[in-house]
C-alpha positions in Angstrom: 124.2 66.7 95.7 120.5 67.6 95.8 118.6 65.7 93.1 117.2 68.2 90.5 113.6 68.1 89.4 112.2 68.9 85.9 110.1 72.0 85.1 108.6 73.3 81.9 109.1 76.6 80.0 106.0 77.9 81.7 104.9 77.2 85.3 102.7 78.4 88.2 104.7 79.2 91.3 103.9 80.8 94.6 105.9 83.4 96.6 104.6 82.6 100.1 106.4 85.3 102.1 105.1 88.0 99.7 101.6 86.6 100.1 101.3 85.7 96.4 99.7 82.2 96.1 99.8 82.0 92.3 102.1 83.7 89.8 102.5 82.4 86.2 106.2 82.5 85.3 108.2 82.3 82.2 111.2 80.0 82.7 114.2 81.5 80.9 117.6 79.9 81.3 119.0 82.5 78.9 118.3 85.3 81.5 120.7 85.6 84.4 118.4 87.3 86.8 114.7 86.7 87.8 112.2 89.6 87.6 108.8 90.2 89.2 106.2 92.8 88.0 106.1 95.6 90.6 105.1 99.2 90.8 104.9 101.9 93.5 108.3 100.7 94.7 109.5 102.4 97.8 112.7 101.5 99.8 113.1 102.2 103.5 115.3 101.2 106.5 114.0 99.5 109.6 116.1 98.2 112.4 119.3 98.8 110.4 118.0 96.7 107.5 116.8 97.7 104.0 113.3 96.8 102.8 111.2 97.4 99.7 107.5 98.0 99.8 105.8 97.5 96.5 102.5 96.7 94.7 101.9 93.8 92.4 99.2 92.9 89.8 99.8 89.2 90.2 97.4 88.1 87.3 98.4 89.1 83.8 96.0 91.7 82.2 94.1 92.2 85.5 94.7 95.5 87.2 91.7 95.1 89.6 93.7 92.7 91.7 96.4 94.5 93.7 98.6 93.0 96.4 101.0 95.0 98.6 104.3 93.2 99.3 107.3 93.8 101.6 110.7 92.1 101.2 114.3 92.6 102.3 116.5 94.5 99.8 119.8 92.8 99.1 121.1 94.9 96.2 120.4 97.5 93.5 121.5 96.1 90.2 121.9 97.4 86.6 120.0 95.0 84.3 119.8 94.9 80.5 116.4 93.7 79.3 115.8 91.4 76.3 115.0 94.5 74.2 118.4 96.1 75.1 117.1 98.7 77.6 119.3 99.3 80.7 117.6 99.8 84.0 118.8 100.0 87.6 116.5 97.7 89.7 115.9 97.0 93.4 116.8 93.3 94.2 114.9 91.5 97.0 115.2 88.0 98.3 112.2 85.8 99.0 111.3 82.0 99.0 109.8 80.6 95.8 107.6 77.4 95.9 107.5 75.2 92.8 105.4 72.1 93.5 106.7 70.8 96.9 110.1 72.4 96.5 110.9 75.7 98.3 114.1 77.8 98.2 115.3 81.4 98.5 115.8 83.4 95.3 116.8 86.9 94.4 114.3 88.8 92.3 114.6 92.2 90.6 111.6 94.5 90.7 110.4 96.1 87.5 107.3 97.1 85.6 106.4 94.2 83.3 103.1 95.5 82.0 104.3 95.2 78.4 105.6 91.6 79.0 103.7 88.4 78.6 104.3 87.1 82.1 104.1 88.6 85.6 107.4 86.9 86.5 110.6 85.7 84.8 112.6 82.9 86.4 116.3 83.3 85.4 119.2 80.8 85.6 120.7 82.1 88.9 117.4 81.1 90.7 117.4 77.6 89.1 121.1 76.8 89.6 121.6 73.3 91.3 117.8 73.0 91.7 116.0 72.3 88.4 116.3 71.1 84.9 114.2 72.7 82.2 112.3 70.9 79.5 111.7 73.6 76.9 109.0 71.6 75.1 106.9 71.1 78.3 104.7 73.4 80.2 103.1 73.3 83.7 104.8 70.1 84.7 104.8 71.0 88.4 101.5 72.8 88.8 98.7 73.4 86.3 95.8 75.7 87.4 93.4 77.8 85.4 93.4 81.5 85.3 90.0 81.5 87.1 91.4 79.3 89.9 94.4 81.7 90.2 92.1 84.8 90.4 90.0 83.1 93.1 93.1 82.8 95.3 93.2 86.6 95.6 90.9 89.1 97.2 89.7 91.7 94.7 90.8 95.2 95.8 87.9 97.6 95.5 88.0 101.2 96.9 85.7 102.1 99.7 85.6 105.7 98.7 82.5 107.4 97.5 81.8 106.8 93.8 82.2 109.7 91.3 81.0 110.1 87.8 84.2 110.9 85.8 84.5 111.6 82.1 87.7 111.0 80.2 87.6 113.5 77.3 89.9 112.3 74.6 90.0 110.8 71.1 91.4 107.2 71.2 90.1 104.8 73.9 92.8 102.3 73.0 95.7 104.6 73.8 97.8 103.2 76.7 97.4 106.4 78.8 93.6 106.5 78.3 93.2 102.8 79.1 95.3 103.2 82.3 93.2 106.2 83.5 90.0 104.3 82.9 91.3 101.3 84.7 92.6 103.4 87.6 89.3 105.1 88.1 87.3 101.8 87.9 89.7 100.2 90.4 88.9 102.9 92.9 85.2 102.3 92.5 84.3 105.3 90.2 81.9 105.4 87.2 84.3 106.0 84.3 83.0 107.1 80.9 85.2 107.6 77.8 83.9 110.4 75.7 85.3 111.2 72.2 85.7 114.9 72.1 84.8 115.1 68.4 81.4 113.5 69.1 80.3 116.1 71.7 78.0 119.1 71.0 76.7 121.9 73.1 73.8 124.4 73.4 75.9 127.2 74.8 72.8 129.5 75.2 70.9 127.1 77.4 69.8 128.2 80.9 71.5 125.2 82.3 74.9 124.4 80.7 75.0 120.9 79.3 77.2 118.8 77.0 75.5 116.3 74.6 76.9 113.2 73.0 76.4 111.8 69.6 73.0 110.1 69.5 71.3 112.7 71.8 72.7 111.6 75.2 72.9 114.4 77.7 76.0 114.1 79.8 74.6 115.2 83.2 75.6 114.7 86.8 79.3 114.7 85.9 81.5 115.2 88.9 84.9 115.5 87.1 86.4 115.6 83.6 89.9 114.6 82.6 90.8 116.4 79.3 93.4 114.5 77.3 93.3 116.6 74.1 95.3 116.1 71.0 96.9 119.3 69.6 94.5 119.1 66.6 91.5 119.2 69.0 92.7 121.9 71.3 90.3 124.6 70.3 87.2 122.5 70.3 88.3 120.3 73.2 88.8 123.4 75.4 85.4 124.6 74.5 83.8 121.3 75.6 85.9 121.3 78.8 84.7 124.9 79.6 81.1 123.7 79.1 81.7 120.8 81.6 83.2 123.3 84.0 80.2 125.6 83.6 77.9 122.7 84.5 79.8 122.3 87.8 82.2 119.5 86.9 85.8 119.7 88.3 88.4 119.6 85.5 91.7 118.0 86.3 93.3 120.6 84.0 91.1 123.7 83.3 90.6 124.8 79.7 92.4 128.1 80.2 95.5 126.3 81.5 95.5 123.9 78.6 95.2 126.8 76.1 98.2 128.5 77.7 100.3 125.4 77.6 99.5 124.7 73.9 100.6 128.1 72.9 104.4 127.6 73.1 105.2 131.2 72.7 102.8 132.4 75.4 103.8 129.7 77.8 107.5 130.5 77.4 106.8 134.2 77.9 104.9 133.4 81.1 107.7 131.2 82.4 110.4 133.8 81.5 108.3 136.5 83.3 108.5 134.4 86.5 112.3 133.8 86.2 112.2 130.2 85.0 115.5 129.4 83.3 115.2 128.2 79.7 117.3 128.1 76.5 117.7 131.5 74.8 114.7 131.7 72.6 113.9 134.2 69.7 110.8 135.0 67.8 110.4 137.2 64.7 107.9 137.7 61.9 109.8 139.0 58.9 112.6 137.2 56.9 114.5 140.5 57.0 115.2 139.8 60.7 116.5 136.3 60.2 120.2 137.0 60.6 119.6 139.2 63.7 117.4 136.4 65.1 120.1 133.8 64.7 122.6 136.2 66.4 120.2 136.7 69.3 120.3 133.0 70.3 124.0 132.8 69.9 124.3 131.5 66.4 124.4 128.0 65.0 124.0 125.3 65.9 120.5 126.1 66.9 117.0 124.7 67.0 114.0 125.8 64.9 110.6 124.8 66.2 107.1 125.1 64.8 104.8 126.6 67.3 102.2 124.1 66.4 104.5 121.1 66.5 104.2 118.2 69.0 106.1 115.0 69.9 109.3 116.3 68.2 107.6 116.9 64.9 108.4 120.3 63.4 111.7 120.5 65.3 114.9 121.0 63.2 118.6 121.2 64.1 120.5 123.8 62.0 124.2 123.2 62.3 125.4 126.3 60.5 124.2 129.9 60.2 123.6 129.4 56.5 121.5 126.3 57.1 119.6 128.1 59.8 118.8 131.0 57.5 117.5 128.5 54.9 115.3 126.6 57.3 113.9 129.7 59.0 113.1 131.4 55.7 111.6 128.2 54.3 109.2 128.0 57.3 108.3 131.7 57.0 107.5 131.2 53.3 104.9 128.7 54.4 103.3 131.4 56.6 103.9 129.3 59.8 105.1 130.6 63.2 108.4 129.4 64.5 110.7 129.7 67.5 114.4 129.8 67.2 116.2 128.4 70.2 119.7 127.9 71.6 121.1 124.4 71.1 122.3 122.9 74.4 125.2 120.8 73.0 126.3 119.4 76.4 122.9 117.7 76.9 124.0 115.1 74.3 120.5 114.3 73.1 119.1 113.8 76.6 116.3 115.5 78.4 114.1 114.8 81.5 110.4 114.5 81.7 109.0 115.4 85.1 105.4 114.4 85.8 103.8 116.9 88.2 100.4 116.4 89.9 99.0 118.9 92.4 102.3 120.6 93.0 104.3 117.4 93.5 106.7 115.5 91.2 105.2 112.0 91.2 107.6 110.5 88.6 110.5 111.3 86.4 112.4 109.7 83.5 115.4 110.6 81.4 114.9 110.3 77.6 117.9 109.5 75.5 117.8 110.2 71.8 118.3 107.4 69.3 121.6 107.2 67.3 121.9 110.1 64.8 119.0 111.9 66.3 119.0 115.0 68.6 115.4 114.7 69.7 114.8 112.5 72.7 111.1 111.9 72.2 110.1 108.3 72.7 107.8 108.4 69.6 111.0 109.1 67.6 112.9 106.1 68.9 114.2 107.7 72.2 114.9 105.4 75.1 113.5 106.0 78.6 115.7 105.4 81.7 115.3 106.1 85.5 116.7 109.4 86.7 117.3 111.1 90.1 116.2 114.7 90.1 118.1 117.4 91.9 116.1 119.6 94.4 116.5 122.5 91.9 115.0 120.4 89.1 112.0 119.4 91.2 111.4 123.0 92.3 111.7 124.1 88.6 109.2 121.5 87.4 106.7 122.3 90.2 107.0 126.1 89.5 106.5 125.7 85.8 103.3 123.7 86.2 102.0 126.2 88.8 102.8 129.3 86.6 100.7 127.8 83.7 97.9 126.8 86.2 98.2 123.1 85.4 97.3 120.5 88.1 98.7 117.8 85.9 101.7 118.5 83.7 104.7 116.9 82.0 107.6 119.4 82.4 110.5 118.8 80.0 113.9 119.9 81.4 117.3 119.8 79.9 120.6 119.8 81.8 123.1 122.4 80.8 126.5 123.7 82.0 124.6 126.7 83.5 122.0 124.6 85.3 118.6 123.0 84.4 116.4 124.7 81.8 112.8 124.2 80.9 112.1 123.2 77.3 108.3 123.1 77.4 105.3 122.1 79.5 102.8 119.5 78.3 99.2 119.5 79.6 98.4 115.9 78.4 101.7 114.0 79.1 101.8 110.3 78.2 101.9 107.7 80.9 103.4 104.6 79.2 107.1 105.5 79.5 106.9 107.2 82.9 105.0 104.4 84.6 107.3 101.7 83.1 110.5 103.5 84.1 109.5 105.0 87.5 107.4 102.0 88.7 104.8 104.5 89.9 101.0 104.3 89.5 100.7 107.7 87.8 97.2 107.0 86.5 96.1 106.2 90.1 97.7 109.4 91.3 95.6 111.4 88.8 92.4 109.8 90.1 93.5 110.5 93.7 93.9 114.1 92.7 90.3 114.2 91.6 89.2 112.6 94.9 91.1 115.3 96.9 89.5 118.1 95.0 86.0 116.7 94.7 85.6 114.6 97.9 88.2 116.5 100.0 89.9 113.2 100.9 93.6 112.7 101.4 
């Protein structure tokens, strides 16, 4: 029997065949499988064997260091995380080195950006090899974060540098932080601009945008509008001013305006033959009963035209309840849509992330218990999903019809095929990046490079 050696609850290890000289790990005997932070995961066959190619940020909270890895695939396994989420992961095999000990382990690949460690070492990898002292740390190897960073070469893009403005409201939002990081990683000059702090002289001979304090935002190559619904009107005005000054806009103001008008966007999609739930719209309470009949009766969905992230969406389970909800909304002088309820979807929908006419990521959102809305902000859970060719084509077409280069297209599966629910011009990145393992923020920056620099 091989003599076991003692390790602490935290250690530094290396994964030599992956080219990772230093990875801080959390040792967890309560977890069965080991996991490594990975994104841009792509599987392929070579010589009759399966391999995975993936990228790793080996140092926690440092996205500027990227390492590309290749490892043989041994399985695809369903894993339940510590927070209860179920995910199907790629499993690779590779040697691990702890101190002077080296042995092969199986590792599942997943996005661990929200976790405290780049890697988790589970009990299967430790079996017959180690004993864990839960009170000790770094018993085998103790290096500083600076020493670990120095073991890696910093990845910096060689592409020409661009001046890119991120036009939004909250610099601390995950999506905004990721876009800023992705642009800086590729060597661009990124500037976060709060849309509410901008002002313009629209009659000037040379169109300009000014920032609070008197700064003139000039020589801007591209703008990324990430506008909250409450800032749509003013944000689109600022975006148009940037466009007039010659800046490329990742989503143009006119396309954002179309997508934010739910009624107009659905009319445009319907005009081009995009399948969607039966949807009705009326102005007078006198037409309520006929409106309910138009969408097939209860149960049905009532939506505020100005609602977002599932807010202002009500499920009416009877015709009488539907009449009450519709008339209550109308008494408040707000505009609503009445929509067919797709019962067979069972609280699930699909978010497709489209960039430049290509689906770059997708996730299925599952509603929380006793909730029919699958929005993540309302407790919905994200899970990987495989799109059908029809769903991919539908998502791409919907984004194109509205003129959006970047779009989150929400699709629901029904007995009569997929249907588009709505199209979002500022889709969030957190859920989609975590579930798909794709660098969505990086793809957005690459889109700007294609359009501005003409580089593939």
